[in-house]
PDB file with one MODEL, atoms N, CA, C and O in Angstrom:
MODEL        1
ATOM      1  N   UNK A   1       6.491  25.974 -35.260  1.00  0.00           N
ATOM      2  CA  UNK A   1       5.418  25.602 -34.389  1.00  0.00           C
ATOM      3  C   UNK A   1       4.563  26.851 -34.126  1.00  0.00           C
ATOM      4  O   UNK A   1       5.069  27.920 -33.786  1.00  0.00           O
ATOM      5  N   UNK A   2       3.286  26.673 -34.293  1.00  0.00           N
ATOM      6  CA  UNK A   2       2.402  27.833 -34.147  1.00  0.00           C
ATOM      7  C   UNK A   2       2.072  28.101 -32.674  1.00  0.00           C
ATOM      8  O   UNK A   2       2.275  27.258 -31.800  1.00  0.00           O
ATOM      9  N   UNK A   3       1.572  29.274 -32.447  1.00  0.00           N
ATOM     10  CA  UNK A   3       1.164  29.663 -31.103  1.00  0.00           C
ATOM     11  C   UNK A   3       0.069  28.731 -30.591  1.00  0.00           C
ATOM     12  O   UNK A   3       0.056  28.364 -29.417  1.00  0.00           O
ATOM     13  N   UNK A   4      -0.843  28.354 -31.475  1.00  0.00           N
ATOM     14  CA  UNK A   4      -1.958  27.469 -31.105  1.00  0.00           C
ATOM     15  C   UNK A   4      -1.433  26.119 -30.612  1.00  0.00           C
ATOM     16  O   UNK A   4      -1.929  25.579 -29.624  1.00  0.00           O
ATOM     17  N   UNK A   5      -0.436  25.582 -31.299  1.00  0.00           N
ATOM     18  CA  UNK A   5       0.151  24.297 -30.902  1.00  0.00           C
ATOM     19  C   UNK A   5       0.826  24.426 -29.535  1.00  0.00           C
ATOM     20  O   UNK A   5       0.665  23.563 -28.672  1.00  0.00           O
ATOM     21  N   UNK A   6       1.583  25.509 -29.348  1.00  0.00           N
ATOM     22  CA  UNK A   6       2.233  25.723 -28.054  1.00  0.00           C
ATOM     23  C   UNK A   6       1.203  25.891 -26.943  1.00  0.00           C
ATOM     24  O   UNK A   6       1.378  25.396 -25.830  1.00  0.00           O
ATOM     25  N   UNK A   7       0.129  26.598 -27.270  1.00  0.00           N
ATOM     26  CA  UNK A   7      -0.945  26.800 -26.299  1.00  0.00           C
ATOM     27  C   UNK A   7      -1.560  25.453 -25.893  1.00  0.00           C
ATOM     28  O   UNK A   7      -1.811  25.222 -24.710  1.00  0.00           O
ATOM     29  N   UNK A   8      -1.800  24.576 -26.854  1.00  0.00           N
ATOM     30  CA  UNK A   8      -2.376  23.255 -26.570  1.00  0.00           C
ATOM     31  C   UNK A   8      -1.419  22.394 -25.744  1.00  0.00           C
ATOM     32  O   UNK A   8      -1.849  21.664 -24.850  1.00  0.00           O
ATOM     33  N   UNK A   9      -0.127  22.481 -26.045  1.00  0.00           N
ATOM     34  CA  UNK A   9       0.863  21.723 -25.268  1.00  0.00           C
ATOM     35  C   UNK A   9       0.874  22.218 -23.816  1.00  0.00           C
ATOM     36  O   UNK A   9       0.894  21.418 -22.880  1.00  0.00           O
ATOM     37  N   UNK A  10       0.860  23.539 -23.643  1.00  0.00           N
ATOM     38  CA  UNK A  10       0.855  24.113 -22.295  1.00  0.00           C
ATOM     39  C   UNK A  10      -0.423  23.727 -21.543  1.00  0.00           C
ATOM     40  O   UNK A  10      -0.377  23.419 -20.353  1.00  0.00           O
ATOM     41  N   UNK A  11      -1.554  23.746 -22.238  1.00  0.00           N
ATOM     42  CA  UNK A  11      -2.829  23.381 -21.607  1.00  0.00           C
ATOM     43  C   UNK A  11      -2.816  21.906 -21.209  1.00  0.00           C
ATOM     44  O   UNK A  11      -3.276  21.553 -20.122  1.00  0.00           O
ATOM     45  N   UNK A  12      -2.296  21.049 -22.077  1.00  0.00           N
ATOM     46  CA  UNK A  12      -2.227  19.623 -21.765  1.00  0.00           C
ATOM     47  C   UNK A  12      -1.305  19.392 -20.557  1.00  0.00           C
ATOM     48  O   UNK A  12      -1.621  18.594 -19.675  1.00  0.00           O
ATOM     49  N   UNK A  13      -0.186  20.085 -20.526  1.00  0.00           N
ATOM     50  CA  UNK A  13       0.722  19.968 -19.394  1.00  0.00           C
ATOM     51  C   UNK A  13       0.044  20.442 -18.113  1.00  0.00           C
ATOM     52  O   UNK A  13       0.158  19.799 -17.070  1.00  0.00           O
ATOM     53  N   UNK A  14      -0.662  21.571 -18.193  1.00  0.00           N
ATOM     54  CA  UNK A  14      -1.375  22.098 -17.027  1.00  0.00           C
ATOM     55  C   UNK A  14      -2.423  21.129 -16.516  1.00  0.00           C
ATOM     56  O   UNK A  14      -2.562  20.936 -15.308  1.00  0.00           O
ATOM     57  N   UNK A  15      -3.168  20.513 -17.446  1.00  0.00           N
ATOM     58  CA  UNK A  15      -4.167  19.520 -17.036  1.00  0.00           C
ATOM     59  C   UNK A  15      -3.495  18.304 -16.397  1.00  0.00           C
ATOM     60  O   UNK A  15      -3.990  17.748 -15.417  1.00  0.00           O
ATOM     61  N   UNK A  16      -2.370  17.907 -16.965  1.00  0.00           N
ATOM     62  CA  UNK A  16      -1.631  16.781 -16.392  1.00  0.00           C
ATOM     63  C   UNK A  16      -1.196  17.073 -14.967  1.00  0.00           C
ATOM     64  O   UNK A  16      -1.328  16.229 -14.081  1.00  0.00           O
ATOM     65  N   UNK A  17      -0.672  18.283 -14.751  1.00  0.00           N
ATOM     66  CA  UNK A  17      -0.249  18.672 -13.394  1.00  0.00           C
ATOM     67  C   UNK A  17      -1.455  18.718 -12.464  1.00  0.00           C
ATOM     68  O   UNK A  17      -1.372  18.264 -11.322  1.00  0.00           O
ATOM     69  N   UNK A  18      -2.574  19.260 -12.937  1.00  0.00           N
ATOM     70  CA  UNK A  18      -3.788  19.335 -12.126  1.00  0.00           C
ATOM     71  C   UNK A  18      -4.254  17.947 -11.709  1.00  0.00           C
ATOM     72  O   UNK A  18      -4.528  17.711 -10.532  1.00  0.00           O
ATOM     73  N   UNK A  19      -4.346  17.028 -12.665  1.00  0.00           N
ATOM     74  CA  UNK A  19      -4.803  15.682 -12.340  1.00  0.00           C
ATOM     75  C   UNK A  19      -3.811  14.945 -11.441  1.00  0.00           C
ATOM     76  O   UNK A  19      -4.213  14.165 -10.578  1.00  0.00           O
ATOM     77  N   UNK A  20      -2.534  15.190 -11.641  1.00  0.00           N
ATOM     78  CA  UNK A  20      -1.518  14.583 -10.770  1.00  0.00           C
ATOM     79  C   UNK A  20      -1.711  15.065  -9.322  1.00  0.00           C
ATOM     80  O   UNK A  20      -1.669  14.271  -8.383  1.00  0.00           O
ATOM     81  N   UNK A  21      -1.922  16.376  -9.161  1.00  0.00           N
ATOM     82  CA  UNK A  21      -2.136  16.919  -7.818  1.00  0.00           C
ATOM     83  C   UNK A  21      -3.411  16.363  -7.182  1.00  0.00           C
ATOM     84  O   UNK A  21      -3.426  16.052  -5.991  1.00  0.00           O
ATOM     85  N   UNK A  22      -4.466  16.238  -7.963  1.00  0.00           N
ATOM     86  CA  UNK A  22      -5.704  15.672  -7.434  1.00  0.00           C
ATOM     87  C   UNK A  22      -5.501  14.227  -6.998  1.00  0.00           C
ATOM     88  O   UNK A  22      -6.010  13.800  -5.962  1.00  0.00           O
ATOM     89  N   UNK A  23      -4.757  13.488  -7.795  1.00  0.00           N
ATOM     90  CA  UNK A  23      -4.465  12.093  -7.461  1.00  0.00           C
ATOM     91  C   UNK A  23      -3.673  12.002  -6.161  1.00  0.00           C
ATOM     92  O   UNK A  23      -3.957  11.152  -5.317  1.00  0.00           O
ATOM     93  N   UNK A  24      -2.679  12.877  -5.998  1.00  0.00           N
ATOM     94  CA  UNK A  24      -1.863  12.873  -4.777  1.00  0.00           C
ATOM     95  C   UNK A  24      -2.702  13.265  -3.558  1.00  0.00           C
ATOM     96  O   UNK A  24      -2.535  12.696  -2.479  1.00  0.00           O
ATOM     97  N   UNK A  25      -3.603  14.237  -3.729  1.00  0.00           N
ATOM     98  CA  UNK A  25      -4.469  14.633  -2.623  1.00  0.00           C
ATOM     99  C   UNK A  25      -5.374  13.478  -2.209  1.00  0.00           C
ATOM    100  O   UNK A  25      -5.579  13.240  -1.019  1.00  0.00           O
ATOM    101  N   UNK A  26      -5.912  12.763  -3.192  1.00  0.00           N
ATOM    102  CA  UNK A  26      -6.774  11.614  -2.895  1.00  0.00           C
ATOM    103  C   UNK A  26      -5.984  10.542  -2.152  1.00  0.00           C
ATOM    104  O   UNK A  26      -6.460   9.973  -1.169  1.00  0.00           O
ATOM    105  N   UNK A  27      -4.767  10.273  -2.635  1.00  0.00           N
ATOM    106  CA  UNK A  27      -3.929   9.265  -1.988  1.00  0.00           C
ATOM    107  C   UNK A  27      -3.589   9.676  -0.552  1.00  0.00           C
ATOM    108  O   UNK A  27      -3.643   8.855   0.364  1.00  0.00           O
ATOM    109  N   UNK A  28      -3.241  10.948  -0.364  1.00  0.00           N
ATOM    110  CA  UNK A  28      -2.932  11.440   0.985  1.00  0.00           C
ATOM    111  C   UNK A  28      -4.150  11.345   1.897  1.00  0.00           C
ATOM    112  O   UNK A  28      -4.026  10.979   3.065  1.00  0.00           O
ATOM    113  N   UNK A  29      -5.323  11.672   1.368  1.00  0.00           N
ATOM    114  CA  UNK A  29      -6.555  11.583   2.154  1.00  0.00           C
ATOM    115  C   UNK A  29      -6.814  10.138   2.583  1.00  0.00           C
ATOM    116  O   UNK A  29      -7.202   9.883   3.723  1.00  0.00           O
ATOM    117  N   UNK A  30      -6.597   9.197   1.663  1.00  0.00           N
ATOM    118  CA  UNK A  30      -6.786   7.780   2.000  1.00  0.00           C
ATOM    119  C   UNK A  30      -5.785   7.332   3.058  1.00  0.00           C
ATOM    120  O   UNK A  30      -6.137   6.567   3.956  1.00  0.00           O
ATOM    121  N   UNK A  31      -4.543   7.800   2.962  1.00  0.00           N
ATOM    122  CA  UNK A  31      -3.541   7.460   3.974  1.00  0.00           C
ATOM    123  C   UNK A  31      -3.935   8.032   5.330  1.00  0.00           C
ATOM    124  O   UNK A  31      -3.786   7.362   6.352  1.00  0.00           O
ATOM    125  N   UNK A  32      -4.435   9.258   5.348  1.00  0.00           N
ATOM    126  CA  UNK A  32      -4.857   9.869   6.609  1.00  0.00           C
ATOM    127  C   UNK A  32      -6.024   9.109   7.233  1.00  0.00           C
ATOM    128  O   UNK A  32      -6.078   8.948   8.452  1.00  0.00           O
ATOM    129  N   UNK A  33      -6.958   8.643   6.406  1.00  0.00           N
ATOM    130  CA  UNK A  33      -8.074   7.845   6.924  1.00  0.00           C
ATOM    131  C   UNK A  33      -7.560   6.561   7.558  1.00  0.00           C
ATOM    132  O   UNK A  33      -8.029   6.160   8.623  1.00  0.00           O
ATOM    133  N   UNK A  34      -6.597   5.915   6.904  1.00  0.00           N
ATOM    134  CA  UNK A  34      -6.033   4.678   7.441  1.00  0.00           C
ATOM    135  C   UNK A  34      -5.283   4.945   8.748  1.00  0.00           C
ATOM    136  O   UNK A  34      -5.391   4.166   9.695  1.00  0.00           O
ATOM    137  N   UNK A  35      -4.529   6.035   8.803  1.00  0.00           N
ATOM    138  CA  UNK A  35      -3.809   6.397  10.032  1.00  0.00           C
ATOM    139  C   UNK A  35      -4.804   6.673  11.155  1.00  0.00           C
ATOM    140  O   UNK A  35      -4.595   6.237  12.288  1.00  0.00           O
ATOM    141  N   UNK A  36      -5.873   7.384  10.855  1.00  0.00           N
ATOM    142  CA  UNK A  36      -6.881   7.685  11.861  1.00  0.00           C
ATOM    143  C   UNK A  36      -7.531   6.401  12.368  1.00  0.00           C
ATOM    144  O   UNK A  36      -7.758   6.252  13.569  1.00  0.00           O
ATOM    145  N   UNK A  37      -7.829   5.476  11.459  1.00  0.00           N
ATOM    146  CA  UNK A  37      -8.432   4.200  11.862  1.00  0.00           C
ATOM    147  C   UNK A  37      -7.492   3.426  12.782  1.00  0.00           C
ATOM    148  O   UNK A  37      -7.920   2.873  13.795  1.00  0.00           O
ATOM    149  N   UNK A  38      -6.205   3.389  12.421  1.00  0.00           N
ATOM    150  CA  UNK A  38      -5.225   2.687  13.250  1.00  0.00           C
ATOM    151  C   UNK A  38      -5.064   3.358  14.613  1.00  0.00           C
ATOM    152  O   UNK A  38      -4.928   2.675  15.628  1.00  0.00           O
ATOM    153  N   UNK A  39      -5.079   4.690  14.643  1.00  0.00           N
ATOM    154  CA  UNK A  39      -4.986   5.402  15.924  1.00  0.00           C
ATOM    155  C   UNK A  39      -6.169   5.085  16.823  1.00  0.00           C
ATOM    156  O   UNK A  39      -5.998   4.852  18.020  1.00  0.00           O
ATOM    157  N   UNK A  40      -7.365   5.075  16.254  1.00  0.00           N
ATOM    158  CA  UNK A  40      -8.556   4.758  17.045  1.00  0.00           C
ATOM    159  C   UNK A  40      -8.488   3.332  17.576  1.00  0.00           C
ATOM    160  O   UNK A  40      -8.833   3.071  18.728  1.00  0.00           O
ATOM    161  N   UNK A  41      -8.042   2.420  16.729  1.00  0.00           N
ATOM    162  CA  UNK A  41      -7.894   1.023  17.147  1.00  0.00           C
ATOM    163  C   UNK A  41      -6.864   0.916  18.277  1.00  0.00           C
ATOM    164  O   UNK A  41      -7.073   0.188  19.248  1.00  0.00           O
ATOM    165  N   UNK A  42      -5.770   1.636  18.146  1.00  0.00           N
ATOM    166  CA  UNK A  42      -4.725   1.626  19.159  1.00  0.00           C
ATOM    167  C   UNK A  42      -5.237   2.209  20.477  1.00  0.00           C
ATOM    168  O   UNK A  42      -4.955   1.669  21.547  1.00  0.00           O
ATOM    169  N   UNK A  43      -5.987   3.308  20.402  1.00  0.00           N
ATOM    170  CA  UNK A  43      -6.545   3.909  21.612  1.00  0.00           C
ATOM    171  C   UNK A  43      -7.531   2.975  22.303  1.00  0.00           C
ATOM    172  O   UNK A  43      -7.558   2.909  23.532  1.00  0.00           O
ATOM    173  N   UNK A  44      -8.339   2.255  21.536  1.00  0.00           N
ATOM    174  CA  UNK A  44      -9.259   1.276  22.126  1.00  0.00           C
ATOM    175  C   UNK A  44      -8.475   0.178  22.836  1.00  0.00           C
ATOM    176  O   UNK A  44      -8.846  -0.255  23.927  1.00  0.00           O
ATOM    177  N   UNK A  45      -7.397  -0.264  22.212  1.00  0.00           N
ATOM    178  CA  UNK A  45      -6.564  -1.310  22.798  1.00  0.00           C
ATOM    179  C   UNK A  45      -5.928  -0.831  24.101  1.00  0.00           C
ATOM    180  O   UNK A  45      -5.924  -1.556  25.096  1.00  0.00           O
ATOM    181  N   UNK A  46      -5.388   0.395  24.096  1.00  0.00           N
ATOM    182  CA  UNK A  46      -4.775   0.962  25.300  1.00  0.00           C
ATOM    183  C   UNK A  46      -5.831   1.115  26.394  1.00  0.00           C
ATOM    184  O   UNK A  46      -5.562   0.824  27.559  1.00  0.00           O
ATOM    185  N   UNK A  47      -7.005   1.562  26.034  1.00  0.00           N
ATOM    186  CA  UNK A  47      -8.082   1.752  27.002  1.00  0.00           C
ATOM    187  C   UNK A  47      -8.469   0.416  27.633  1.00  0.00           C
ATOM    188  O   UNK A  47      -8.694   0.341  28.841  1.00  0.00           O
ATOM    189  N   UNK A  48      -8.547  -0.634  26.821  1.00  0.00           N
ATOM    190  CA  UNK A  48      -8.881  -1.960  27.343  1.00  0.00           C
ATOM    191  C   UNK A  48      -7.788  -2.459  28.278  1.00  0.00           C
ATOM    192  O   UNK A  48      -8.086  -3.015  29.335  1.00  0.00           O
ATOM    193  N   UNK A  49      -6.523  -2.267  27.899  1.00  0.00           N
ATOM    194  CA  UNK A  49      -5.424  -2.676  28.769  1.00  0.00           C
ATOM    195  C   UNK A  49      -5.465  -1.920  30.101  1.00  0.00           C
ATOM    196  O   UNK A  49      -5.249  -2.510  31.159  1.00  0.00           O
ATOM    197  N   UNK A  50      -5.741  -0.618  30.044  1.00  0.00           N
ATOM    198  CA  UNK A  50      -5.839   0.192  31.256  1.00  0.00           C
ATOM    199  C   UNK A  50      -6.967  -0.314  32.150  1.00  0.00           C
ATOM    200  O   UNK A  50      -6.789  -0.467  33.358  1.00  0.00           O
ATOM    201  N   UNK A  51      -8.130  -0.573  31.549  1.00  0.00           N
ATOM    202  CA  UNK A  51      -9.266  -1.056  32.332  1.00  0.00           C
ATOM    203  C   UNK A  51      -8.958  -2.410  32.960  1.00  0.00           C
ATOM    204  O   UNK A  51      -9.284  -2.647  34.123  1.00  0.00           O
ATOM    205  N   UNK A  52      -8.332  -3.296  32.191  1.00  0.00           N
ATOM    206  CA  UNK A  52      -7.960  -4.609  32.730  1.00  0.00           C
ATOM    207  C   UNK A  52      -6.976  -4.456  33.886  1.00  0.00           C
ATOM    208  O   UNK A  52      -7.090  -5.141  34.902  1.00  0.00           O
ATOM    209  N   UNK A  53      -6.015  -3.556  33.724  1.00  0.00           N
ATOM    210  CA  UNK A  53      -5.023  -3.330  34.770  1.00  0.00           C
ATOM    211  C   UNK A  53      -5.676  -2.772  36.033  1.00  0.00           C
ATOM    212  O   UNK A  53      -5.369  -3.218  37.138  1.00  0.00           O
ATOM    213  N   UNK A  54      -6.567  -1.808  35.876  1.00  0.00           N
ATOM    214  CA  UNK A  54      -7.262  -1.232  37.038  1.00  0.00           C
ATOM    215  C   UNK A  54      -8.132  -2.275  37.728  1.00  0.00           C
ATOM    216  O   UNK A  54      -8.194  -2.318  38.956  1.00  0.00           O
ATOM    217  N   UNK A  55      -8.795  -3.104  36.956  1.00  0.00           N
ATOM    218  CA  UNK A  55      -9.607  -4.170  37.552  1.00  0.00           C
ATOM    219  C   UNK A  55      -8.730  -5.135  38.343  1.00  0.00           C
ATOM    220  O   UNK A  55      -9.105  -5.583  39.426  1.00  0.00           O
ATOM    221  N   UNK A  56      -7.573  -5.447  37.797  1.00  0.00           N
ATOM    222  CA  UNK A  56      -6.635  -6.338  38.478  1.00  0.00           C
ATOM    223  C   UNK A  56      -6.142  -5.697  39.777  1.00  0.00           C
ATOM    224  O   UNK A  56      -6.061  -6.369  40.805  1.00  0.00           O
ATOM    225  N   UNK A  57      -5.813  -4.403  39.739  1.00  0.00           N
ATOM    226  CA  UNK A  57      -5.376  -3.710  40.953  1.00  0.00           C
ATOM    227  C   UNK A  57      -6.488  -3.658  41.986  1.00  0.00           C
ATOM    228  O   UNK A  57      -6.234  -3.853  43.175  1.00  0.00           O
ATOM    229  N   UNK A  58      -7.712  -3.401  41.557  1.00  0.00           N
ATOM    230  CA  UNK A  58      -8.846  -3.365  42.489  1.00  0.00           C
ATOM    231  C   UNK A  58      -9.058  -4.729  43.129  1.00  0.00           C
ATOM    232  O   UNK A  58      -9.330  -4.820  44.326  1.00  0.00           O
ATOM    233  N   UNK A  59      -8.936  -5.782  42.341  1.00  0.00           N
ATOM    234  CA  UNK A  59      -9.076  -7.145  42.883  1.00  0.00           C
ATOM    235  C   UNK A  59      -7.978  -7.413  43.897  1.00  0.00           C
ATOM    236  O   UNK A  59      -8.245  -7.979  44.957  1.00  0.00           O
ATOM    237  N   UNK A  60      -6.748  -7.016  43.592  1.00  0.00           N
ATOM    238  CA  UNK A  60      -5.633  -7.210  44.523  1.00  0.00           C
ATOM    239  C   UNK A  60      -5.880  -6.447  45.813  1.00  0.00           C
ATOM    240  O   UNK A  60      -5.598  -6.966  46.893  1.00  0.00           O
ATOM    241  N   UNK A  61      -6.398  -5.231  45.729  1.00  0.00           N
ATOM    242  CA  UNK A  61      -6.693  -4.449  46.930  1.00  0.00           C
ATOM    243  C   UNK A  61      -7.784  -5.124  47.763  1.00  0.00           C
ATOM    244  O   UNK A  61      -7.697  -5.163  48.990  1.00  0.00           O
ATOM    245  N   UNK A  62      -8.792  -5.644  47.104  1.00  0.00           N
ATOM    246  CA  UNK A  62      -9.854  -6.360  47.828  1.00  0.00           C
ATOM    247  C   UNK A  62      -9.287  -7.596  48.522  1.00  0.00           C
ATOM    248  O   UNK A  62      -9.648  -7.890  49.661  1.00  0.00           O
ATOM    249  N   UNK A  63      -8.404  -8.316  47.841  1.00  0.00           N
ATOM    250  CA  UNK A  63      -7.776  -9.501  48.441  1.00  0.00           C
ATOM    251  C   UNK A  63      -6.940  -9.111  49.655  1.00  0.00           C
ATOM    252  O   UNK A  63      -6.971  -9.792  50.680  1.00  0.00           O
ATOM    253  N   UNK A  64      -6.188  -8.009  49.538  1.00  0.00           N
ATOM    254  CA  UNK A  64      -5.356  -7.543  50.654  1.00  0.00           C
ATOM    255  C   UNK A  64      -6.241  -7.135  51.831  1.00  0.00           C
ATOM    256  O   UNK A  64      -5.935  -7.463  52.977  1.00  0.00           O
ATOM    257  N   UNK A  65      -7.335  -6.422  51.557  1.00  0.00           N
ATOM    258  CA  UNK A  65      -8.257  -6.014  52.623  1.00  0.00           C
ATOM    259  C   UNK A  65      -8.867  -7.236  53.298  1.00  0.00           C
ATOM    260  O   UNK A  65      -9.029  -7.274  54.518  1.00  0.00           O
ATOM    261  N   UNK A  66      -9.200  -8.226  52.486  1.00  0.00           N
ATOM    262  CA  UNK A  66      -9.800  -9.454  53.027  1.00  0.00           C
ATOM    263  C   UNK A  66      -8.807 -10.166  53.938  1.00  0.00           C
ATOM    264  O   UNK A  66      -9.176 -10.614  55.024  1.00  0.00           O
ATOM    265  N   UNK A  67      -7.564 -10.273  53.513  1.00  0.00           N
ATOM    266  CA  UNK A  67      -6.532 -10.931  54.317  1.00  0.00           C
ATOM    267  C   UNK A  67      -6.277 -10.148  55.600  1.00  0.00           C
ATOM    268  O   UNK A  67      -6.149 -10.738  56.672  1.00  0.00           O
ATOM    269  N   UNK A  68      -6.203  -8.815  55.496  1.00  0.00           N
ATOM    270  CA  UNK A  68      -5.933  -7.990  56.661  1.00  0.00           C
ATOM    271  C   UNK A  68      -7.079  -8.053  57.686  1.00  0.00           C
ATOM    272  O   UNK A  68      -6.838  -8.010  58.892  1.00  0.00           O
ATOM    273  N   UNK A  69      -8.313  -8.155  57.201  1.00  0.00           N
ATOM    274  CA  UNK A  69      -9.450  -8.189  58.122  1.00  0.00           C
ATOM    275  C   UNK A  69      -9.541  -9.545  58.843  1.00  0.00           C
ATOM    276  O   UNK A  69     -10.132  -9.617  59.921  1.00  0.00           O
ATOM    277  N   UNK A  70      -8.975 -10.611  58.278  1.00  0.00           N
ATOM    278  CA  UNK A  70      -8.986 -11.927  58.920  1.00  0.00           C
ATOM    279  C   UNK A  70      -7.986 -12.013  60.060  1.00  0.00           C
ATOM    280  O   UNK A  70      -8.124 -12.858  60.944  1.00  0.00           O
ATOM    281  N   UNK A  71      -6.989 -11.155  60.049  1.00  0.00           N
ATOM    282  CA  UNK A  71      -5.953 -11.238  61.097  1.00  0.00           C
ATOM    283  C   UNK A  71      -6.379 -10.581  62.358  1.00  0.00           C
ATOM    284  O   UNK A  71      -5.625 -10.564  63.331  1.00  0.00           O
TER     285      UNK A  71
ENDMDL
END
């Protein structure tokens, strides 16, 4: 086997490793985008639950004040 053939095999292997790494980076980037989207969705959901809970507590306080002022 000549040096040229070995050189071509090594170059092909190197390109294969390079493209494999690029593919993995792209896949990881896509996974991170999906995780970020899910986190944002989750934070919006938590924020809505918090706001609903605070509104409910405020309504309960108003009801208690109303009842107390009638006595």
